[in-house]
Biopython code that builds the backbone (N, CA, C, O; Angstrom):
import numpy as np
from Bio.PDB.StructureBuilder import StructureBuilder

atoms = [
    (1, "MET", "N", (-45.344, -108.637, -72.187)),
    (1, "MET", "CA", (-45.014, -108.265, -73.541)),
    (1, "MET", "C", (-44.300, -109.384, -74.289)),
    (1, "MET", "O", (-44.478, -109.544, -75.496)),
    (2, "ILE", "N", (-43.511, -110.138, -73.586)),
    (2, "ILE", "CA", (-42.765, -111.204, -74.243)),
    (2, "ILE", "C", (-43.691, -112.301, -74.760)),
    (2, "ILE", "O", (-43.305, -113.070, -75.641)),
    (3, "LEU", "N", (-44.900, -112.380, -74.226)),
    (3, "LEU", "CA", (-45.867, -113.375, -74.689)),
    (3, "LEU", "C", (-46.439, -113.041, -76.058)),
    (3, "LEU", "O", (-47.080, -113.888, -76.681)),
    (4, "LEU", "N", (-46.219, -111.832, -76.533)),
    (4, "LEU", "CA", (-46.719, -111.463, -77.853)),
    (4, "LEU", "C", (-45.987, -112.199, -78.972)),
    (4, "LEU", "O", (-46.572, -112.456, -80.025)),
    (5, "TYR", "N", (-44.730, -112.539, -78.760)),
    (5, "TYR", "CA", (-43.954, -113.214, -79.794)),
    (5, "TYR", "C", (-44.477, -114.630, -80.081)),
    (5, "TYR", "O", (-44.667, -114.968, -81.249)),
    (6, "PRO", "N", (-44.718, -115.473, -79.059)),
    (6, "PRO", "CA", (-45.325, -116.773, -79.363)),
    (6, "PRO", "C", (-46.732, -116.648, -79.945)),
    (6, "PRO", "O", (-47.126, -117.450, -80.791)),
    (7, "LEU", "N", (-47.488, -115.653, -79.499)),
    (7, "LEU", "CA", (-48.824, -115.447, -80.069)),
    (7, "LEU", "C", (-48.735, -115.068, -81.545)),
    (7, "LEU", "O", (-49.584, -115.468, -82.342)),
    (8, "LEU", "N", (-47.721, -114.306, -81.905)),
    (8, "LEU", "CA", (-47.517, -113.949, -83.302)),
    (8, "LEU", "C", (-47.218, -115.195, -84.136)),
    (8, "LEU", "O", (-47.743, -115.346, -85.239)),
    (9, "LEU", "N", (-46.379, -116.082, -83.613)),
    (9, "LEU", "CA", (-46.077, -117.317, -84.336)),
    (9, "LEU", "C", (-47.303, -118.216, -84.460)),
    (9, "LEU", "O", (-47.522, -118.830, -85.505)),
    (10, "LEU", "N", (-48.101, -118.295, -83.401)),
    (10, "LEU", "CA", (-49.338, -119.077, -83.479)),
    (10, "LEU", "C", (-50.307, -118.471, -84.484)),
    (10, "LEU", "O", (-51.004, -119.201, -85.189)),
    (11, "GLY", "N", (-50.357, -117.169, -84.557)),
    (11, "GLY", "CA", (-51.201, -116.512, -85.549)),
    (11, "GLY", "C", (-50.749, -116.818, -86.967)),
    (11, "GLY", "O", (-51.577, -117.025, -87.854)),
    (12, "ALA", "N", (-49.438, -116.849, -87.185)),
    (12, "ALA", "CA", (-48.915, -117.183, -88.511)),
    (12, "ALA", "C", (-49.255, -118.621, -88.882)),
    (12, "ALA", "O", (-49.611, -118.904, -90.026)),
    (13, "VAL", "N", (-49.145, -119.526, -87.913)),
    (13, "VAL", "CA", (-49.497, -120.928, -88.182)),
    (13, "VAL", "C", (-50.980, -121.043, -88.499)),
    (13, "VAL", "O", (-51.365, -121.801, -89.390)),
    (14, "ALA", "N", (-51.818, -120.302, -87.783)),
    (14, "ALA", "CA", (-53.263, -120.335, -88.051)),
    (14, "ALA", "C", (-53.566, -119.829, -89.456)),
    (14, "ALA", "O", (-54.413, -120.394, -90.148)),
    (15, "VAL", "N", (-52.881, -118.770, -89.885)),
    (15, "VAL", "CA", (-53.082, -118.252, -91.242)),
    (15, "VAL", "C", (-52.647, -119.288, -92.272)),
    (15, "VAL", "O", (-53.328, -119.486, -93.278)),
    (16, "ILE", "N", (-51.528, -119.944, -92.030)),
    (16, "ILE", "CA", (-51.037, -120.950, -92.968)),
    (16, "ILE", "C", (-52.010, -122.117, -93.070)),
    (16, "ILE", "O", (-52.303, -122.588, -94.169)),
    (17, "VAL", "N", (-52.508, -122.582, -91.942)),
    (17, "VAL", "CA", (-53.423, -123.720, -91.949)),
    (17, "VAL", "C", (-54.715, -123.369, -92.687)),
    (17, "VAL", "O", (-55.236, -124.189, -93.443)),
    (18, "ARG", "N", (-55.228, -122.176, -92.478)),
    (18, "ARG", "CA", (-56.476, -121.776, -93.134)),
    (18, "ARG", "C", (-56.319, -121.543, -94.627)),
    (18, "ARG", "O", (-57.237, -121.831, -95.395)),
    (19, "ARG", "N", (-55.175, -121.028, -95.051)),
    (19, "ARG", "CA", (-54.992, -120.679, -96.461)),
    (19, "ARG", "C", (-54.086, -121.651, -97.203)),
    (19, "ARG", "O", (-53.652, -121.345, -98.314)),
    (20, "GLN", "N", (-53.792, -122.796, -96.636)),
    (20, "GLN", "CA", (-52.828, -123.715, -97.224)),
    (20, "GLN", "C", (-53.260, -124.234, -98.593)),
    (20, "GLN", "O", (-52.406, -124.549, -99.422)),
    (21, "ASP", "N", (-54.542, -124.330, -98.847)),
    (21, "ASP", "CA", (-55.012, -124.842, -100.130)),
    (21, "ASP", "C", (-55.023, -123.786, -101.233)),
    (21, "ASP", "O", (-55.369, -124.098, -102.372)),
    (22, "GLN", "N", (-54.659, -122.562, -100.923)),
    (22, "GLN", "CA", (-54.596, -121.492, -101.920)),
    (22, "GLN", "C", (-53.398, -121.716, -102.833)),
    (22, "GLN", "O", (-52.338, -122.151, -102.382)),
    (23, "ALA", "N", (-53.567, -121.421, -104.094)),
    (23, "ALA", "CA", (-52.493, -121.611, -105.071)),
    (23, "ALA", "C", (-51.724, -120.297, -105.247)),
    (23, "ALA", "O", (-51.840, -119.643, -106.284)),
    (24, "CYS", "N", (-50.954, -119.919, -104.252)),
    (24, "CYS", "CA", (-50.173, -118.683, -104.347)),
    (24, "CYS", "C", (-48.895, -118.844, -103.536)),
    (24, "CYS", "O", (-48.815, -119.672, -102.629)),
    (25, "GLY", "N", (-47.913, -118.047, -103.875)),
    (25, "GLY", "CA", (-46.698, -117.951, -103.082)),
    (25, "GLY", "C", (-45.863, -119.207, -102.970)),
    (25, "GLY", "O", (-45.580, -119.663, -101.863)),
    (26, "ARG", "N", (-45.461, -119.779, -104.104)),
    (26, "ARG", "CA", (-44.604, -120.957, -104.071)),
    (26, "ARG", "C", (-43.231, -120.603, -104.634)),
    (26, "ARG", "O", (-43.109, -119.719, -105.482)),
    (27, "GLY", "N", (-42.198, -121.301, -104.156)),
    (27, "GLY", "CA", (-40.875, -121.142, -104.738)),
    (27, "GLY", "C", (-39.852, -120.528, -103.801)),
    (27, "GLY", "O", (-40.151, -120.175, -102.660)),
    (28, "TRP", "N", (-38.636, -120.413, -104.316)),
    (28, "TRP", "CA", (-37.522, -119.944, -103.499)),
    (28, "TRP", "C", (-37.654, -118.471, -103.150)),
    (28, "TRP", "O", (-37.125, -118.029, -102.131)),
    (29, "GLU", "N", (-38.357, -117.699, -103.987)),
    (29, "GLU", "CA", (-38.532, -116.278, -103.676)),
    (29, "GLU", "C", (-39.296, -116.103, -102.371)),
    (29, "GLU", "O", (-38.991, -115.209, -101.582)),
    (30, "TRP", "N", (-40.285, -116.954, -102.146)),
    (30, "TRP", "CA", (-41.070, -116.873, -100.924)),
    (30, "TRP", "C", (-40.307, -117.435, -99.740)),
    (30, "TRP", "O", (-40.520, -117.008, -98.606)),
    (31, "PHE", "N", (-39.407, -118.402, -99.992)),
    (31, "PHE", "CA", (-38.528, -118.859, -98.924)),
    (31, "PHE", "C", (-37.654, -117.707, -98.445)),
    (31, "PHE", "O", (-37.432, -117.545, -97.245)),
    (32, "VAL", "N", (-37.156, -116.903, -99.389)),
    (32, "VAL", "CA", (-36.335, -115.747, -99.032)),
    (32, "VAL", "C", (-37.176, -114.705, -98.288)),
    (32, "VAL", "O", (-36.682, -114.060, -97.363)),
    (33, "ALA", "N", (-38.433, -114.537, -98.681)),
    (33, "ALA", "CA", (-39.315, -113.609, -97.962)),
    (33, "ALA", "C", (-39.522, -114.086, -96.526)),
    (33, "ALA", "O", (-39.485, -113.277, -95.599)),
    (34, "TRP", "N", (-39.740, -115.380, -96.332)),
    (34, "TRP", "CA", (-39.869, -115.937, -94.987)),
    (34, "TRP", "C", (-38.562, -115.783, -94.219)),
    (34, "TRP", "O", (-38.572, -115.510, -93.019)),
    (35, "LEU", "N", (-37.441, -115.957, -94.908)),
    (35, "LEU", "CA", (-36.133, -115.810, -94.273)),
    (35, "LEU", "C", (-35.954, -114.382, -93.745)),
    (35, "LEU", "O", (-35.482, -114.193, -92.625)),
    (36, "GLY", "N", (-36.324, -113.392, -94.536)),
    (36, "GLY", "CA", (-36.243, -112.004, -94.089)),
    (36, "GLY", "C", (-37.165, -111.722, -92.912)),
    (36, "GLY", "O", (-36.787, -111.027, -91.969)),
    (37, "ALA", "N", (-38.379, -112.269, -92.974)),
    (37, "ALA", "CA", (-39.314, -112.086, -91.860)),
    (37, "ALA", "C", (-38.778, -112.751, -90.596)),
    (37, "ALA", "O", (-38.959, -112.233, -89.495)),
    (38, "GLY", "N", (-38.119, -113.899, -90.754)),
    (38, "GLY", "CA", (-37.536, -114.589, -89.605)),
    (38, "GLY", "C", (-36.385, -113.818, -88.986)),
    (38, "GLY", "O", (-36.248, -113.767, -87.764)),
    (39, "ALA", "N", (-35.559, -113.221, -89.829)),
    (39, "ALA", "CA", (-34.451, -112.413, -89.311)),
    (39, "ALA", "C", (-34.987, -111.170, -88.605)),
    (39, "ALA", "O", (-34.463, -110.777, -87.562)),
    (40, "PHE", "N", (-36.007, -110.560, -89.155)),
    (40, "PHE", "CA", (-36.627, -109.384, -88.537)),
    (40, "PHE", "C", (-37.286, -109.762, -87.214)),
    (40, "PHE", "O", (-37.207, -109.010, -86.242)),
    (41, "PHE", "N", (-37.936, -110.927, -87.174)),
    (41, "PHE", "CA", (-38.561, -111.425, -85.951)),
    (41, "PHE", "C", (-37.501, -111.669, -84.873)),
    (41, "PHE", "O", (-37.681, -111.278, -83.720)),
    (42, "ALA", "N", (-36.400, -112.315, -85.253)),
    (42, "ALA", "CA", (-35.337, -112.609, -84.287)),
    (42, "ALA", "C", (-34.691, -111.330, -83.771)),
    (42, "ALA", "O", (-34.372, -111.230, -82.587)),
    (43, "PHE", "N", (-34.495, -110.350, -84.655)),
    (43, "PHE", "CA", (-33.929, -109.076, -84.214)),
    (43, "PHE", "C", (-34.833, -108.415, -83.183)),
    (43, "PHE", "O", (-34.362, -107.936, -82.152)),
    (44, "SER", "N", (-36.127, -108.391, -83.464)),
    (44, "SER", "CA", (-37.063, -107.766, -82.536)),
    (44, "SER", "C", (-37.098, -108.516, -81.212)),
    (44, "SER", "O", (-37.194, -107.899, -80.151)),
    (45, "LEU", "N", (-37.022, -109.830, -81.266)),
    (45, "LEU", "CA", (-37.033, -110.640, -80.051)),
    (45, "LEU", "C", (-35.760, -110.435, -79.234)),
    (45, "LEU", "O", (-35.821, -110.293, -78.013)),
    (46, "LEU", "N", (-34.613, -110.420, -79.904)),
    (46, "LEU", "CA", (-33.356, -110.262, -79.187)),
    (46, "LEU", "C", (-33.179, -108.844, -78.635)),
    (46, "LEU", "O", (-32.578, -108.655, -77.578)),
    (47, "ALA", "N", (-33.701, -107.862, -79.351)),
    (47, "ALA", "CA", (-33.604, -106.490, -78.874)),
    (47, "ALA", "C", (-34.644, -106.211, -77.794)),
    (47, "ALA", "O", (-34.615, -105.176, -77.129)),
    (48, "GLY", "N", (-35.556, -107.158, -77.640)),
    (48, "GLY", "CA", (-36.568, -107.208, -76.608)),
    (48, "GLY", "C", (-37.048, -105.930, -75.997)),
    (48, "GLY", "O", (-37.916, -105.260, -76.555)),
    (49, "PHE", "N", (-36.505, -105.580, -74.870)),
    (49, "PHE", "CA", (-37.045, -104.475, -74.094)),
    (49, "PHE", "C", (-36.399, -103.137, -74.413)),
    (49, "PHE", "O", (-36.737, -102.130, -73.791)),
    (50, "SER", "N", (-35.485, -103.102, -75.360)),
    (50, "SER", "CA", (-34.934, -101.804, -75.738)),
    (50, "SER", "C", (-35.676, -101.291, -76.976)),
    (50, "SER", "O", (-36.714, -100.646, -76.835)),
    (51, "ILE", "N", (-35.179, -101.557, -78.162)),
    (51, "ILE", "CA", (-35.857, -101.066, -79.360)),
    (51, "ILE", "C", (-36.701, -102.132, -80.026)),
    (51, "ILE", "O", (-37.430, -101.831, -80.971)),
    (52, "GLY", "N", (-36.624, -103.350, -79.569)),
    (52, "GLY", "CA", (-37.357, -104.446, -80.197)),
    (52, "GLY", "C", (-38.862, -104.284, -80.163)),
    (52, "GLY", "O", (-39.553, -104.670, -81.106)),
    (53, "LEU", "N", (-39.372, -103.719, -79.090)),
    (53, "LEU", "CA", (-40.824, -103.528, -78.989)),
    (53, "LEU", "C", (-41.333, -102.472, -79.957)),
    (53, "LEU", "O", (-42.496, -102.510, -80.359)),
    (54, "PHE", "N", (-40.473, -101.526, -80.337)),
    (54, "PHE", "CA", (-40.881, -100.542, -81.334)),
    (54, "PHE", "C", (-41.032, -101.185, -82.708)),
    (54, "PHE", "O", (-41.825, -100.727, -83.531)),
    (55, "PHE", "N", (-40.269, -102.244, -82.950)),
    (55, "PHE", "CA", (-40.338, -102.944, -84.228)),
    (55, "PHE", "C", (-41.428, -104.006, -84.266)),
    (55, "PHE", "O", (-41.731, -104.527, -85.339)),
    (56, "LEU", "N", (-42.017, -104.338, -83.138)),
    (56, "LEU", "CA", (-43.002, -105.418, -83.085)),
    (56, "LEU", "C", (-44.185, -105.215, -84.031)),
    (56, "LEU", "O", (-44.598, -106.188, -84.661)),
    (57, "PRO", "N", (-44.756, -104.020, -84.174)),
    (57, "PRO", "CA", (-45.844, -103.874, -85.150)),
    (57, "PRO", "C", (-45.395, -104.156, -86.585)),
    (57, "PRO", "O", (-46.140, -104.754, -87.362)),
    (58, "LEU", "N", (-44.186, -103.730, -86.935)),
    (58, "LEU", "CA", (-43.674, -104.005, -88.276)),
    (58, "LEU", "C", (-43.384, -105.489, -88.469)),
    (58, "LEU", "O", (-43.617, -106.043, -89.544)),
    (59, "VAL", "N", (-42.879, -106.123, -87.424)),
    (59, "VAL", "CA", (-42.628, -107.565, -87.483)),
    (59, "VAL", "C", (-43.940, -108.323, -87.653)),
    (59, "VAL", "O", (-44.011, -109.293, -88.408)),
    (60, "THR", "N", (-44.969, -107.880, -86.954)),
    (60, "THR", "CA", (-46.282, -108.512, -87.076)),
    (60, "THR", "C", (-46.801, -108.399, -88.499)),
    (60, "THR", "O", (-47.304, -109.375, -89.055)),
    (61, "ILE", "N", (-46.686, -107.225, -89.087)),
    (61, "ILE", "CA", (-47.118, -107.039, -90.475)),
    (61, "ILE", "C", (-46.299, -107.918, -91.413)),
    (61, "ILE", "O", (-46.849, -108.523, -92.333)),
    (62, "ALA", "N", (-44.989, -107.993, -91.188)),
    (62, "ALA", "CA", (-44.124, -108.794, -92.056)),
    (62, "ALA", "C", (-44.463, -110.279, -91.956)),
    (62, "ALA", "O", (-44.645, -110.939, -92.979)),
    (63, "VAL", "N", (-44.549, -110.808, -90.746)),
    (63, "VAL", "CA", (-44.774, -112.245, -90.572)),
    (63, "VAL", "C", (-46.169, -112.638, -91.042)),
    (63, "VAL", "O", (-46.317, -113.600, -91.796)),
    (64, "LEU", "N", (-47.185, -111.914, -90.613)),
    (64, "LEU", "CA", (-48.546, -112.271, -91.029)),
    (64, "LEU", "C", (-48.777, -111.964, -92.506)),
    (64, "LEU", "O", (-49.556, -112.653, -93.165)),
    (65, "GLY", "N", (-48.120, -110.954, -93.024)),
    (65, "GLY", "CA", (-48.234, -110.672, -94.457)),
    (65, "GLY", "C", (-47.630, -111.766, -95.310)),
    (65, "GLY", "O", (-48.229, -112.186, -96.300)),
    (66, "VAL", "N", (-46.462, -112.227, -94.941)),
    (66, "VAL", "CA", (-45.837, -113.320, -95.690)),
    (66, "VAL", "C", (-46.644, -114.605, -95.512)),
    (66, "VAL", "O", (-46.775, -115.392, -96.449)),
    (67, "ALA", "N", (-47.182, -114.819, -94.316)),
    (67, "ALA", "CA", (-48.021, -116.009, -94.103)),
    (67, "ALA", "C", (-49.278, -115.944, -94.963)),
    (67, "ALA", "O", (-49.742, -116.974, -95.452)),
    (68, "TRP", "N", (-49.830, -114.761, -95.152)),
    (68, "TRP", "CA", (-51.027, -114.612, -95.978)),
    (68, "TRP", "C", (-50.713, -114.827, -97.460)),
    (68, "TRP", "O", (-51.487, -115.458, -98.180)),
    (69, "LEU", "N", (-49.578, -114.300, -97.907)),
    (69, "LEU", "CA", (-49.227, -114.375, -99.322)),
    (69, "LEU", "C", (-48.581, -115.695, -99.720)),
    (69, "LEU", "O", (-48.678, -116.107, -100.877)),
    (70, "SER", "N", (-47.928, -116.358, -98.783)),
    (70, "SER", "CA", (-47.272, -117.640, -99.067)),
    (70, "SER", "C", (-47.607, -118.643, -97.970)),
    (70, "SER", "O", (-46.769, -118.926, -97.115)),
    (71, "PRO", "N", (-48.830, -119.185, -97.987)),
    (71, "PRO", "CA", (-49.274, -120.058, -96.892)),
    (71, "PRO", "C", (-48.860, -121.512, -97.082)),
    (71, "PRO", "O", (-49.717, -122.393, -97.161)),
    (72, "HIS", "N", (-47.568, -121.770, -97.156)),
    (72, "HIS", "CA", (-47.076, -123.132, -97.347)),
    (72, "HIS", "C", (-45.948, -123.392, -96.351)),
    (72, "HIS", "O", (-45.048, -122.569, -96.181)),
    (73, "PHE", "N", (-46.013, -124.540, -95.703)),
    (73, "PHE", "CA", (-45.030, -124.840, -94.666)),
    (73, "PHE", "C", (-43.626, -125.022, -95.234)),
    (73, "PHE", "O", (-42.644, -124.765, -94.537)),
    (74, "ARG", "N", (-43.515, -125.457, -96.474)),
    (74, "ARG", "CA", (-42.180, -125.641, -97.063)),
    (74, "ARG", "C", (-41.449, -124.304, -97.167)),
    (74, "ARG", "O", (-40.274, -124.211, -96.814)),
    (75, "GLU", "N", (-42.128, -123.287, -97.642)),
    (75, "GLU", "CA", (-41.516, -121.968, -97.720)),
    (75, "GLU", "C", (-41.374, -121.337, -96.337)),
    (75, "GLU", "O", (-40.434, -120.583, -96.087)),
    (76, "ALA", "N", (-42.312, -121.648, -95.438)),
    (76, "ALA", "CA", (-42.273, -121.081, -94.085)),
    (76, "ALA", "C", (-41.097, -121.597, -93.272)),
    (76, "ALA", "O", (-40.801, -121.058, -92.205)),
    (77, "SER", "N", (-40.422, -122.632, -93.758)),
    (77, "SER", "CA", (-39.229, -123.094, -93.055)),
    (77, "SER", "C", (-38.121, -122.043, -93.091)),
    (77, "SER", "O", (-37.125, -122.174, -92.380)),
    (78, "GLY", "N", (-38.281, -121.017, -93.898)),
    (78, "GLY", "CA", (-37.325, -119.912, -93.917)),
    (78, "GLY", "C", (-37.376, -119.058, -92.667)),
    (78, "GLY", "O", (-36.406, -118.365, -92.360)),
    (79, "LEU", "N", (-38.487, -119.088, -91.932)),
    (79, "LEU", "CA", (-38.608, -118.280, -90.718)),
    (79, "LEU", "C", (-37.549, -118.661, -89.680)),
    (79, "LEU", "O", (-36.809, -117.782, -89.238)),
    (80, "PRO", "N", (-37.442, -119.933, -89.270)),
    (80, "PRO", "CA", (-36.386, -120.260, -88.301)),
    (80, "PRO", "C", (-34.983, -120.162, -88.893)),
    (80, "PRO", "O", (-34.023, -119.891, -88.172)),
    (81, "VAL", "N", (-34.860, -120.380, -90.195)),
    (81, "VAL", "CA", (-33.542, -120.255, -90.827)),
    (81, "VAL", "C", (-33.077, -118.800, -90.771)),
    (81, "VAL", "O", (-31.910, -118.532, -90.484)),
    (82, "GLY", "N", (-33.980, -117.866, -91.042)),
    (82, "GLY", "CA", (-33.629, -116.450, -90.955)),
    (82, "GLY", "C", (-33.238, -116.042, -89.551)),
    (82, "GLY", "O", (-32.290, -115.281, -89.357)),
    (83, "GLY", "N", (-33.976, -116.555, -88.564)),
    (83, "GLY", "CA", (-33.618, -116.276, -87.174)),
    (83, "GLY", "C", (-32.265, -116.847, -86.805)),
    (83, "GLY", "O", (-31.472, -116.197, -86.123)),
    (84, "ALA", "N", (-32.004, -118.056, -87.255)),
    (84, "ALA", "CA", (-30.719, -118.690, -86.956)),
    (84, "ALA", "C", (-29.562, -117.961, -87.644)),
    (84, "ALA", "O", (-28.480, -117.831, -87.071)),
    (85, "LEU", "N", (-29.787, -117.492, -88.858)),
    (85, "LEU", "CA", (-28.736, -116.739, -89.546)),
    (85, "LEU", "C", (-28.418, -115.436, -88.822)),
    (85, "LEU", "O", (-27.254, -115.054, -88.706)),
    (86, "LEU", "N", (-29.435, -114.766, -88.343)),
    (86, "LEU", "CA", (-29.209, -113.521, -87.605)),
    (86, "LEU", "C", (-28.452, -113.784, -86.313)),
    (86, "LEU", "O", (-27.500, -113.073, -85.992)),
    (87, "VAL", "N", (-28.868, -114.795, -85.578)),
    (87, "VAL", "CA", (-28.193, -115.126, -84.318)),
    (87, "VAL", "C", (-26.754, -115.549, -84.592)),
    (87, "VAL", "O", (-25.844, -115.154, -83.864)),
    (88, "GLY", "N", (-26.542, -116.341, -85.626)),
    (88, "GLY", "CA", (-25.185, -116.748, -86.001)),
    (88, "GLY", "C", (-24.310, -115.565, -86.370)),
    (88, "GLY", "O", (-23.141, -115.507, -85.990)),
    (89, "ALA", "N", (-24.876, -114.620, -87.112)),
    (89, "ALA", "CA", (-24.115, -113.435, -87.491)),
    (89, "ALA", "C", (-23.782, -112.589, -86.270)),
    (89, "ALA", "O", (-22.685, -112.037, -86.178)),
    (90, "LEU", "N", (-24.716, -112.484, -85.335)),
    (90, "LEU", "CA", (-24.441, -111.715, -84.123)),
    (90, "LEU", "C", (-23.375, -112.397, -83.262)),
    (90, "LEU", "O", (-22.523, -111.725, -82.681)),
    (91, "LEU", "N", (-23.421, -113.709, -83.182)),
    (91, "LEU", "CA", (-22.418, -114.433, -82.398)),
    (91, "LEU", "C", (-21.048, -114.382, -83.032)),
    (91, "LEU", "O", (-20.041, -114.477, -82.329)),
    (92, "ALA", "N", (-20.984, -114.236, -84.335)),
    (92, "ALA", "CA", (-19.700, -114.144, -85.018)),
    (92, "ALA", "C", (-18.976, -112.850, -84.647)),
    (92, "ALA", "O", (-17.747, -112.798, -84.685)),
    (93, "PHE", "N", (-19.723, -111.815, -84.291)),
    (93, "PHE", "CA", (-19.113, -110.546, -83.929)),
    (93, "PHE", "C", (-18.794, -110.427, -82.452)),
    (93, "PHE", "O", (-18.186, -109.442, -82.033)),
    (94, "VAL", "N", (-19.187, -111.398, -81.660)),
    (94, "VAL", "CA", (-18.953, -111.324, -80.206)),
    (94, "VAL", "C", (-17.601, -111.880, -79.869)),
    (94, "VAL", "O", (-17.219, -111.906, -78.700)),
]
sb = StructureBuilder()
sb.init_structure("model")
sb.init_model(0)
sb.init_chain("A")
sb.init_seg("    ")
for serial, (resi, resn, name, xyz) in enumerate(atoms, 1):
    if name == "N":
        sb.init_residue(resn, " ", resi, " ")
    sb.init_atom(name, np.array(xyz, "f"), 0.0, 1.0, " ", f" {name:<3s}", serial, name[0])
structure = sb.get_structure()
């Protein structure tokens, strides 16, 4: 099951590469959308075998949906930033 997370990221990269020439989804609003998808992805990954797997279908829709609507690597840099913000926030409470 844990192999689904890297496959999801590879799927998002494939969508971005195929749709990169599309003129849609540019700007800071889409960076924030990627940031939210990244935080949701990190939550599902960290919650792993408890409730994280229940969120995996929603995470898949969020990540691939944002990749479809905003297929640009500049905005997609929000994905790891969102994950890092979530992990940082969780570590602040420990």
